[in-house]
Chimera marker file (.cmm) of the C-alpha trace (Angstrom):
<marker_set name="trace">
<marker id="1" x="-109.174" y="-177.247" z="21.733" r="1" g="1" b="0" radius="0.5"/>
<marker id="2" x="-109.630" y="-173.528" z="22.227" r="1" g="1" b="0" radius="0.5"/>
<marker id="3" x="-106.711" y="-172.064" z="24.149" r="1" g="1" b="0" radius="0.5"/>
<marker id="4" x="-107.480" y="-168.660" z="25.644" r="1" g="1" b="0" radius="0.5"/>
<marker id="5" x="-103.890" y="-168.022" z="26.746" r="1" g="1" b="0" radius="0.5"/>
<marker id="6" x="-102.559" y="-168.538" z="23.201" r="1" g="1" b="0" radius="0.5"/>
<marker id="7" x="-105.258" y="-166.335" z="21.697" r="1" g="1" b="0" radius="0.5"/>
<marker id="8" x="-104.568" y="-163.502" z="24.130" r="1" g="1" b="0" radius="0.5"/>
<marker id="9" x="-100.820" y="-163.967" z="23.635" r="1" g="1" b="0" radius="0.5"/>
<marker id="10" x="-101.263" y="-163.471" z="19.883" r="1" g="1" b="0" radius="0.5"/>
<marker id="11" x="-103.413" y="-160.362" z="20.414" r="1" g="1" b="0" radius="0.5"/>
<marker id="12" x="-100.921" y="-158.846" z="22.875" r="1" g="1" b="0" radius="0.5"/>
<marker id="13" x="-98.032" y="-159.682" z="20.558" r="1" g="1" b="0" radius="0.5"/>
<marker id="14" x="-99.813" y="-157.791" z="17.772" r="1" g="1" b="0" radius="0.5"/>
<marker id="15" x="-100.223" y="-154.754" z="20.063" r="1" g="1" b="0" radius="0.5"/>
<marker id="16" x="-96.500" y="-154.834" z="20.894" r="1" g="1" b="0" radius="0.5"/>
<marker id="17" x="-95.572" y="-155.413" z="17.263" r="1" g="1" b="0" radius="0.5"/>
<marker id="18" x="-97.615" y="-152.450" z="16.065" r="1" g="1" b="0" radius="0.5"/>
<marker id="19" x="-96.448" y="-150.202" z="18.921" r="1" g="1" b="0" radius="0.5"/>
<marker id="20" x="-92.746" y="-150.540" z="18.155" r="1" g="1" b="0" radius="0.5"/>
<marker id="21" x="-93.015" y="-151.603" z="14.507" r="1" g="1" b="0" radius="0.5"/>
<marker id="22" x="-91.369" y="-154.948" z="15.238" r="1" g="1" b="0" radius="0.5"/>
<marker id="23" x="-91.980" y="-158.100" z="13.239" r="1" g="1" b="0" radius="0.5"/>
<marker id="24" x="-94.676" y="-160.235" z="14.858" r="1" g="1" b="0" radius="0.5"/>
<marker id="25" x="-92.462" y="-163.348" z="14.776" r="1" g="1" b="0" radius="0.5"/>
<marker id="26" x="-89.754" y="-161.489" z="16.681" r="1" g="1" b="0" radius="0.5"/>
<marker id="27" x="-92.250" y="-160.425" z="19.353" r="1" g="1" b="0" radius="0.5"/>
<marker id="28" x="-93.732" y="-163.915" z="19.653" r="1" g="1" b="0" radius="0.5"/>
<marker id="29" x="-90.369" y="-165.574" z="20.174" r="1" g="1" b="0" radius="0.5"/>
<marker id="30" x="-88.713" y="-162.981" z="22.428" r="1" g="1" b="0" radius="0.5"/>
<marker id="31" x="-88.092" y="-164.012" z="26.003" r="1" g="1" b="0" radius="0.5"/>
<marker id="32" x="-88.630" y="-160.490" z="27.292" r="1" g="1" b="0" radius="0.5"/>
<marker id="33" x="-89.259" y="-156.872" z="26.350" r="1" g="1" b="0" radius="0.5"/>
<marker id="34" x="-85.597" y="-155.972" z="26.817" r="1" g="1" b="0" radius="0.5"/>
<marker id="35" x="-84.699" y="-158.277" z="23.904" r="1" g="1" b="0" radius="0.5"/>
<marker id="36" x="-87.042" y="-156.168" z="21.785" r="1" g="1" b="0" radius="0.5"/>
<marker id="37" x="-85.300" y="-152.966" z="22.830" r="1" g="1" b="0" radius="0.5"/>
<marker id="38" x="-88.244" y="-151.756" z="24.901" r="1" g="1" b="0" radius="0.5"/>
<marker id="39" x="-87.633" y="-149.499" z="27.885" r="1" g="1" b="0" radius="0.5"/>
<marker id="40" x="-89.857" y="-148.858" z="30.928" r="1" g="1" b="0" radius="0.5"/>
<marker id="41" x="-91.796" y="-146.090" z="29.182" r="1" g="1" b="0" radius="0.5"/>
<marker id="42" x="-92.485" y="-148.353" z="26.202" r="1" g="1" b="0" radius="0.5"/>
<marker id="43" x="-93.726" y="-151.098" z="28.533" r="1" g="1" b="0" radius="0.5"/>
<marker id="44" x="-95.932" y="-148.617" z="30.416" r="1" g="1" b="0" radius="0.5"/>
<marker id="45" x="-97.465" y="-147.458" z="27.112" r="1" g="1" b="0" radius="0.5"/>
<marker id="46" x="-98.079" y="-151.059" z="26.074" r="1" g="1" b="0" radius="0.5"/>
<marker id="47" x="-99.697" y="-151.848" z="29.434" r="1" g="1" b="0" radius="0.5"/>
<marker id="48" x="-102.006" y="-148.832" z="28.987" r="1" g="1" b="0" radius="0.5"/>
<marker id="49" x="-102.959" y="-150.014" z="25.492" r="1" g="1" b="0" radius="0.5"/>
<marker id="50" x="-103.693" y="-153.506" z="26.820" r="1" g="1" b="0" radius="0.5"/>
<marker id="51" x="-105.755" y="-152.119" z="29.716" r="1" g="1" b="0" radius="0.5"/>
<marker id="52" x="-107.802" y="-150.115" z="27.236" r="1" g="1" b="0" radius="0.5"/>
<marker id="53" x="-108.207" y="-153.066" z="24.850" r="1" g="1" b="0" radius="0.5"/>
<marker id="54" x="-109.399" y="-155.448" z="27.569" r="1" g="1" b="0" radius="0.5"/>
<marker id="55" x="-111.138" y="-152.894" z="29.828" r="1" g="1" b="0" radius="0.5"/>
<marker id="56" x="-109.070" y="-153.936" z="32.826" r="1" g="1" b="0" radius="0.5"/>
<marker id="57" x="-106.656" y="-152.384" z="35.293" r="1" g="1" b="0" radius="0.5"/>
<marker id="58" x="-103.349" y="-154.110" z="35.826" r="1" g="1" b="0" radius="0.5"/>
<marker id="59" x="-101.976" y="-153.436" z="39.314" r="1" g="1" b="0" radius="0.5"/>
<marker id="60" x="-98.837" y="-151.314" z="39.364" r="1" g="1" b="0" radius="0.5"/>
<marker id="61" x="-97.259" y="-153.912" z="41.627" r="1" g="1" b="0" radius="0.5"/>
<marker id="62" x="-97.234" y="-156.478" z="38.795" r="1" g="1" b="0" radius="0.5"/>
<marker id="63" x="-93.847" y="-157.148" z="37.236" r="1" g="1" b="0" radius="0.5"/>
<marker id="64" x="-94.312" y="-156.966" z="33.471" r="1" g="1" b="0" radius="0.5"/>
<marker id="65" x="-91.133" y="-158.037" z="31.719" r="1" g="1" b="0" radius="0.5"/>
<marker id="66" x="-92.488" y="-160.030" z="28.798" r="1" g="1" b="0" radius="0.5"/>
<marker id="67" x="-95.509" y="-160.738" z="26.630" r="1" g="1" b="0" radius="0.5"/>
<marker id="68" x="-96.219" y="-163.829" z="28.742" r="1" g="1" b="0" radius="0.5"/>
<marker id="69" x="-96.163" y="-161.755" z="31.960" r="1" g="1" b="0" radius="0.5"/>
<marker id="70" x="-98.690" y="-159.406" z="30.420" r="1" g="1" b="0" radius="0.5"/>
<marker id="71" x="-100.907" y="-162.253" z="29.202" r="1" g="1" b="0" radius="0.5"/>
<marker id="72" x="-100.853" y="-163.820" z="32.670" r="1" g="1" b="0" radius="0.5"/>
<marker id="73" x="-102.041" y="-160.507" z="34.141" r="1" g="1" b="0" radius="0.5"/>
<marker id="74" x="-104.823" y="-160.248" z="31.574" r="1" g="1" b="0" radius="0.5"/>
<marker id="75" x="-105.964" y="-163.781" z="32.331" r="1" g="1" b="0" radius="0.5"/>
<marker id="76" x="-105.931" y="-163.065" z="36.059" r="1" g="1" b="0" radius="0.5"/>
<marker id="77" x="-107.804" y="-159.770" z="35.758" r="1" g="1" b="0" radius="0.5"/>
<marker id="78" x="-110.149" y="-160.139" z="32.788" r="1" g="1" b="0" radius="0.5"/>
<marker id="79" x="-111.324" y="-163.719" z="32.690" r="1" g="1" b="0" radius="0.5"/>
<marker id="80" x="-114.221" y="-164.835" z="34.892" r="1" g="1" b="0" radius="0.5"/>
<marker id="81" x="-113.163" y="-166.794" z="37.939" r="1" g="1" b="0" radius="0.5"/>
<marker id="82" x="-114.252" y="-170.407" z="38.155" r="1" g="1" b="0" radius="0.5"/>
<marker id="83" x="-116.789" y="-170.950" z="40.913" r="1" g="1" b="0" radius="0.5"/>
<link id1="1" id2="2" r="1" g="1" b="0" radius="0.2"/>
<link id1="2" id2="3" r="1" g="1" b="0" radius="0.2"/>
<link id1="3" id2="4" r="1" g="1" b="0" radius="0.2"/>
<link id1="4" id2="5" r="1" g="1" b="0" radius="0.2"/>
<link id1="5" id2="6" r="1" g="1" b="0" radius="0.2"/>
<link id1="6" id2="7" r="1" g="1" b="0" radius="0.2"/>
<link id1="7" id2="8" r="1" g="1" b="0" radius="0.2"/>
<link id1="8" id2="9" r="1" g="1" b="0" radius="0.2"/>
<link id1="9" id2="10" r="1" g="1" b="0" radius="0.2"/>
<link id1="10" id2="11" r="1" g="1" b="0" radius="0.2"/>
<link id1="11" id2="12" r="1" g="1" b="0" radius="0.2"/>
<link id1="12" id2="13" r="1" g="1" b="0" radius="0.2"/>
<link id1="13" id2="14" r="1" g="1" b="0" radius="0.2"/>
<link id1="14" id2="15" r="1" g="1" b="0" radius="0.2"/>
<link id1="15" id2="16" r="1" g="1" b="0" radius="0.2"/>
<link id1="16" id2="17" r="1" g="1" b="0" radius="0.2"/>
<link id1="17" id2="18" r="1" g="1" b="0" radius="0.2"/>
<link id1="18" id2="19" r="1" g="1" b="0" radius="0.2"/>
<link id1="19" id2="20" r="1" g="1" b="0" radius="0.2"/>
<link id1="20" id2="21" r="1" g="1" b="0" radius="0.2"/>
<link id1="21" id2="22" r="1" g="1" b="0" radius="0.2"/>
<link id1="22" id2="23" r="1" g="1" b="0" radius="0.2"/>
<link id1="23" id2="24" r="1" g="1" b="0" radius="0.2"/>
<link id1="24" id2="25" r="1" g="1" b="0" radius="0.2"/>
<link id1="25" id2="26" r="1" g="1" b="0" radius="0.2"/>
<link id1="26" id2="27" r="1" g="1" b="0" radius="0.2"/>
<link id1="27" id2="28" r="1" g="1" b="0" radius="0.2"/>
<link id1="28" id2="29" r="1" g="1" b="0" radius="0.2"/>
<link id1="29" id2="30" r="1" g="1" b="0" radius="0.2"/>
<link id1="30" id2="31" r="1" g="1" b="0" radius="0.2"/>
<link id1="31" id2="32" r="1" g="1" b="0" radius="0.2"/>
<link id1="32" id2="33" r="1" g="1" b="0" radius="0.2"/>
<link id1="33" id2="34" r="1" g="1" b="0" radius="0.2"/>
<link id1="34" id2="35" r="1" g="1" b="0" radius="0.2"/>
<link id1="35" id2="36" r="1" g="1" b="0" radius="0.2"/>
<link id1="36" id2="37" r="1" g="1" b="0" radius="0.2"/>
<link id1="37" id2="38" r="1" g="1" b="0" radius="0.2"/>
<link id1="38" id2="39" r="1" g="1" b="0" radius="0.2"/>
<link id1="39" id2="40" r="1" g="1" b="0" radius="0.2"/>
<link id1="40" id2="41" r="1" g="1" b="0" radius="0.2"/>
<link id1="41" id2="42" r="1" g="1" b="0" radius="0.2"/>
<link id1="42" id2="43" r="1" g="1" b="0" radius="0.2"/>
<link id1="43" id2="44" r="1" g="1" b="0" radius="0.2"/>
<link id1="44" id2="45" r="1" g="1" b="0" radius="0.2"/>
<link id1="45" id2="46" r="1" g="1" b="0" radius="0.2"/>
<link id1="46" id2="47" r="1" g="1" b="0" radius="0.2"/>
<link id1="47" id2="48" r="1" g="1" b="0" radius="0.2"/>
<link id1="48" id2="49" r="1" g="1" b="0" radius="0.2"/>
<link id1="49" id2="50" r="1" g="1" b="0" radius="0.2"/>
<link id1="50" id2="51" r="1" g="1" b="0" radius="0.2"/>
<link id1="51" id2="52" r="1" g="1" b="0" radius="0.2"/>
<link id1="52" id2="53" r="1" g="1" b="0" radius="0.2"/>
<link id1="53" id2="54" r="1" g="1" b="0" radius="0.2"/>
<link id1="54" id2="55" r="1" g="1" b="0" radius="0.2"/>
<link id1="55" id2="56" r="1" g="1" b="0" radius="0.2"/>
<link id1="56" id2="57" r="1" g="1" b="0" radius="0.2"/>
<link id1="57" id2="58" r="1" g="1" b="0" radius="0.2"/>
<link id1="58" id2="59" r="1" g="1" b="0" radius="0.2"/>
<link id1="59" id2="60" r="1" g="1" b="0" radius="0.2"/>
<link id1="60" id2="61" r="1" g="1" b="0" radius="0.2"/>
<link id1="61" id2="62" r="1" g="1" b="0" radius="0.2"/>
<link id1="62" id2="63" r="1" g="1" b="0" radius="0.2"/>
<link id1="63" id2="64" r="1" g="1" b="0" radius="0.2"/>
<link id1="64" id2="65" r="1" g="1" b="0" radius="0.2"/>
<link id1="65" id2="66" r="1" g="1" b="0" radius="0.2"/>
<link id1="66" id2="67" r="1" g="1" b="0" radius="0.2"/>
<link id1="67" id2="68" r="1" g="1" b="0" radius="0.2"/>
<link id1="68" id2="69" r="1" g="1" b="0" radius="0.2"/>
<link id1="69" id2="70" r="1" g="1" b="0" radius="0.2"/>
<link id1="70" id2="71" r="1" g="1" b="0" radius="0.2"/>
<link id1="71" id2="72" r="1" g="1" b="0" radius="0.2"/>
<link id1="72" id2="73" r="1" g="1" b="0" radius="0.2"/>
<link id1="73" id2="74" r="1" g="1" b="0" radius="0.2"/>
<link id1="74" id2="75" r="1" g="1" b="0" radius="0.2"/>
<link id1="75" id2="76" r="1" g="1" b="0" radius="0.2"/>
<link id1="76" id2="77" r="1" g="1" b="0" radius="0.2"/>
<link id1="77" id2="78" r="1" g="1" b="0" radius="0.2"/>
<link id1="78" id2="79" r="1" g="1" b="0" radius="0.2"/>
<link id1="79" id2="80" r="1" g="1" b="0" radius="0.2"/>
<link id1="80" id2="81" r="1" g="1" b="0" radius="0.2"/>
<link id1="81" id2="82" r="1" g="1" b="0" radius="0.2"/>
<link id1="82" id2="83" r="1" g="1" b="0" radius="0.2"/>
</marker_set>
């Protein structure tokens, strides 16, 4: 079965991995960005890259502390809503 969340999670993990030159496995299995040594500016840059990649705007009020937080925001803002 096609799992959109997992696909987006892999794509976002690749963006993070390339941004900070971290191993993809380390990004995939990190609980949060702090474990990867990312600070607020790094996270803001990653959010901007994701917004550009998916042509979305993530509200500044969203708490983005991990790859999964970011994927949840993408799913909420980019995927069509079920009618």
